[in-house]
C-alpha positions as semicolon CSV with decimal commas, in nm:
position;residue;x (nm);y (nm);z (nm)
1;M;14,918;7,859;10,690
2;R;15,096;8,191;10,725
3;V;15,204;8,279;10,371
4;L;15,229;8,656;10,362
5;G;15,386;8,690;10,704
6;I;15,681;8,488;10,572
7;M;15,691;8,694;10,253
8;A;15,698;9,016;10,456
9;L;15,997;8,889;10,651
10;L;16,184;8,798;10,333
11;I;16,102;9,132;10,170
12;A;16,232;9,314;10,477
13;A;16,562;9,129;10,449
14;F;16,619;9,180;10,078
15;T;16,450;9,501;9,966
16;V;16,669;9,752;9,781
17;F;16,503;10,018;9,564
18;L;16,730;10,124;9,281
19;R;16,643;10,351;8,987
20;A;16,990;10,375;8,836
21;D;17,162;10,097;8,643
22;S;17,300;9,829;8,871
23;R;17,472;9,493;8,864
24;E;17,479;9,262;9,164
25;V;17,622;8,916;9,212
26;I;17,438;8,761;9,505
27;K;17,495;8,434;9,687
28;T;17,202;8,302;9,887
29;T;17,226;8,003;10,115
30;V;16,897;7,849;10,226
31;A;16,926;7,559;10,470
32;G;17,276;7,483;10,343
33;H;17,190;7,499;9,970
34;E;17,382;7,769;9,779
35;S;17,262;7,961;9,473
36;I;17,461;8,235;9,298
37;F;17,291;8,478;9,063
38;A;17,396;8,793;8,878
39;H;17,122;9,058;8,852
40;Y;17,133;9,343;8,600
41;V;16,875;9,622;8,639
42;Q;16,808;9,907;8,397
43;D;16,492;10,107;8,458
44;K;16,226;9,831;8,466
45;S;16,414;9,568;8,267
46;I;16,596;9,293;8,453
47;R;16,844;9,027;8,350
48;T;16,925;8,734;8,578
49;E;17,209;8,490;8,518
50;H;17,233;8,164;8,707
51;L;17,603;8,114;8,777
52;N;17,747;7,767;8,831
53;Q;18,089;7,603;8,832
54;G;18,081;7,561;8,455
55;G;17,994;7,926;8,395
56;T;17,669;8,096;8,301
57;Q;17,439;7,867;8,104
58;L;17,089;7,995;8,176
59;V;16,975;8,358;8,146
60;T;16,632;8,505;8,219
61;I;16,541;8,846;8,079
62;R;16,233;9,041;8,187
63;N;16,174;9,313;7,929
64;F;15,907;9,531;8,088
65;E;15,874;9,759;7,785
66;R;15,743;9,466;7,581
67;N;15,592;9,267;7,869
68;K;15,809;8,978;7,754
69;T;16,006;8,715;7,938
70;Y;16,293;8,535;7,766
71;I;16,484;8,231;7,891
72;L;16,811;8,178;7,705
73;D;17,027;7,866;7,692
74;L;17,372;8,002;7,612
75;A;17,516;7,660;7,528
76;S;17,261;7,574;7,257
77;R;17,198;7,938;7,158
78;K;16,825;7,883;7,184
79;Y;16,554;8,066;7,377
80;V;16,190;8,049;7,474
81;E;15,959;8,350;7,501
82;S;15,646;8,422;7,700
83;S;15,419;8,724;7,732
84;Q;15,283;8,826;8,069
85;E;15,195;9,147;8,243
86;S;15,390;9,048;8,549
87;P;15,580;8,747;8,685
88;D;15,373;8,464;8,829
89;L;15,475;8,534;9,187
90;I;15,388;8,903;9,163
91;L;15,064;8,835;8,980
92;S;14,947;8,583;9,236
93;L;15,025;8,818;9,523
94;A;14,858;9,113;9,350
95;Q;14,546;8,911;9,271
96;W;14,535;8,771;9,622
97;I;14,553;9,113;9,785
98;A;14,321;9,292;9,540
99;R;14,052;9,027;9,490
100;P;13,708;9,064;9,651
101;A;13,800;8,774;9,874
102;R;13,627;8,615;10,166
103;T;13,791;8,823;10,436
104;R;13,734;8,769;10,805
105;E;13,813;9,056;11,038
106;S;13,959;8,906;11,352
107;G;13,890;9,219;11,555
108;K;14,223;9,159;11,725
109;T;14,542;9,364;11,734
110;V;14,896;9,255;11,657
111;N;15,173;9,479;11,789
112;I;15,498;9,459;11,591
113;Y;15,812;9,592;11,756
114;Y;16,115;9,679;11,542
115;E;16,456;9,725;11,702
116;T;16,792;9,796;11,539
117;I;17,104;9,758;11,751
118;D;17,429;9,913;11,630
119;T;17,724;9,698;11,743
120;G;17,962;9,985;11,667
121;E;18,167;9,773;11,426
122;R;18,248;9,915;11,082
123;K;18,388;9,758;10,764
124;E;18,445;9,865;10,403
125;F;18,232;9,706;10,130
126;F;18,240;9,822;9,767
127;G;18,388;10,159;9,860
128;S;18,127;10,231;10,129
129;T;18,144;10,201;10,506
130;A;17,908;9,934;10,635
131;K;17,756;9,920;10,982
132;H;17,727;9,592;11,170
133;L;17,367;9,587;11,291
134;L;17,134;9,345;11,467
135;R;16,770;9,378;11,360
136;R;16,496;9,231;11,573
137;E;16,127;9,202;11,492
138;R;15,881;9,087;11,758
139;H;15,513;9,012;11,690
140;V;15,280;9,014;11,987
141;A;14,935;8,887;11,887
142;E;14,623;8,910;12,097
143;P;14,445;8,579;12,161
144;G;14,225;8,500;11,863
145;A;14,433;8,699;11,613
146;C;14,521;8,558;11,272
147;D;14,891;8,619;11,329
148;Q;15,100;8,450;11,594
149;T;15,341;8,570;11,860
150;Y;15,699;8,518;11,750
151;E;16,036;8,690;11,715
152;T;16,300;8,702;11,440
153;E;16,654;8,840;11,433
154;A;16,883;8,933;11,146
155;D;17,258;8,987;11,185
156;G;17,418;9,180;10,902
157;W;17,638;9,448;10,752
158;Y;17,461;9,738;10,581
159;I;17,589;10,012;10,352
160;P;17,396;10,337;10,288
161;Q;17,087;10,306;10,070
162;A;17,101;10,459;9,724
163;K;16,890;10,772;9,680
164;T;16,563;10,720;9,493
165;S;16,277;10,943;9,384
166;T;16,026;10,684;9,499
167;A;15,867;10,742;9,837
168;Q;15,956;10,474;10,088
169;V;15,639;10,315;10,222
170;S;15,583;10,047;10,481
171;Y;15,406;9,779;10,283
172;R;15,542;9,527;10,536
173;A;15,251;9,597;10,767
174;I;15,006;9,563;10,478
175;L;15,134;9,216;10,397
176;T;15,175;9,104;10,754
177;S;14,820;9,207;10,845
178;Y;14,675;8,947;10,606
179;T;14,701;8,575;10,674
180;L;14,581;8,300;10,444
181;I;14,376;8,046;10,635
182;G;14,212;7,780;10,424
183;S;14,033;7,959;10,139
184;Y;13,981;8,299;10,302
185;Q;14,180;8,596;10,421
186;C;14,203;8,675;10,787
187;H;14,283;9,037;10,873
188;D;14,431;9,176;11,193
189;T;14,480;9,535;11,302
190;I;14,854;9,603;11,295
191;V;15,023;9,853;11,526
192;T;15,392;9,911;11,455
193;H;15,650;10,034;11,704
194;G;15,988;10,152;11,579
195;D;16,118;10,190;11,226
196;P;16,050;9,892;10,992
197;S;16,241;10,036;10,696
198;P;16,570;9,870;10,595
199;P;16,874;10,041;10,754
200;G;17,059;10,024;10,422
201;V;17,166;9,771;10,164
202;P;17,240;9,433;10,328
203;V;17,575;9,329;10,181
204;L;17,595;9,037;10,423
205;E;17,300;8,924;10,631
206;T;17,194;8,609;10,815
207;S;16,841;8,544;10,939
208;G;16,757;8,197;11,061
209;S;16,857;7,944;10,794
210;V;16,886;8,210;10,523
211;K;17,217;8,381;10,448
212;R;17,251;8,646;10,177
213;E;17,578;8,796;10,055
214;I;17,651;9,046;9,778
215;L;17,970;8,931;9,609
216;E;17,988;9,211;9,350
217;L;17,811;9,547;9,325
218;S;17,835;9,809;9,050
219;H;17,630;10,110;8,936
220;D;17,814;10,166;8,609
221;P;17,589;10,228;8,304
222;L;17,471;9,906;8,140
223;D;17,444;9,830;7,770
224;K;17,078;9,810;7,666
225;S;17,159;9,502;7,457
226;L;17,184;9,301;7,780
227;F;16,804;9,302;7,789
228;E;16,757;9,192;7,427
229;I;16,787;8,858;7,249
230;P;17,142;8,827;7,108
231;S;17,177;8,779;6,735
232;G;17,206;8,420;6,620
233;F;16,975;8,278;6,888
234;Q;16,692;8,051;6,772
235;K;16,342;8,075;6,919
236;V;16,202;7,735;7,022
237;E;15,893;7,607;7,200
238;A;16,094;7,442;7,478
239;L;16,458;7,424;7,580
240;P;16,608;7,074;7,571
241;G;16,713;6,955;7,911
242;Y;16,564;7,259;8,086
243;R;16,450;7,167;8,435
244;P;16,214;7,372;8,652
245;M;16,401;7,572;8,913
246;T;16,402;7,497;9,282
247;W;16,215;7,721;9,525
248;S;16,529;7,906;9,631
249;Q;16,637;7,961;9,269
250;R;16,290;8,086;9,171
251;L;16,292;8,322;9,469
252;Q;16,621;8,472;9,356
253;M;16,504;8,518;8,998
254;E;16,174;8,680;9,092
255;W;16,297;8,901;9,373
256;A;16,384;9,219;9,186
257;Q;16,055;9,206;8,996
258;L;15,863;9,169;9,320
259;E;16,037;9,473;9,468
260;R;15,954;9,687;9,165
261;A;15,594;9,569;9,163
262;F;15,548;9,699;9,516
263;E;15,725;10,020;9,418
264;S;15,476;10,082;9,137
265;W;15,173;10,008;9,355
266;F;15,261;10,296;9,588
267;E;15,393;10,555;9,339
């Protein structure tokens, strides 16, 4: 089962490295199922609000200074707390990559070709001029390689990327070169052709059955209290009526943390 190849594709579609304060409202549609989340980022702390027709009811706060995660129920004014060095998704990926695993070298090469086509169309989003681009990624695997031969295409509008002091690195190839087969890692030699880096911030992008749209975007300074427990909230062991999130909802909530984890690995 190709796990990390899929993750690499998703990361390519959604990665935005931001150091400054930011607020985004993002709608993601996966196979026809919509989820809308508001993300607040300040340094390494992140707040995620799940927005629904009745308004915000559930808030997740990742306070990286304390290594704490808080889930708040705004209706009952209660919250649960957990301590962890990193979110489950990040931790599992980090452990999987770093562990002294049973790794099989395939001895085969996978050529990955990246192509960006500028349609020439332009449109204004959030005060910036966006380019309408088609992004194609083609994997050509030698017989016997862990990876497979396939092609993906993303159609989207991209505004210029915010400046950051962090060096941009191509961890896509690192992820794509490892494939999980059974209980061991299978490693190919990856040769990239073209530029794999994102051509900007995807304000509207469709790739296969996944559509992502930024509904609101702001870089105004945020109040630090957004990443703290509000006064009057009661700490409990479990939230009444709280249901585990779906895969698409969990992906949205963990995404910003995953991006920053990869940032820190290569700083």
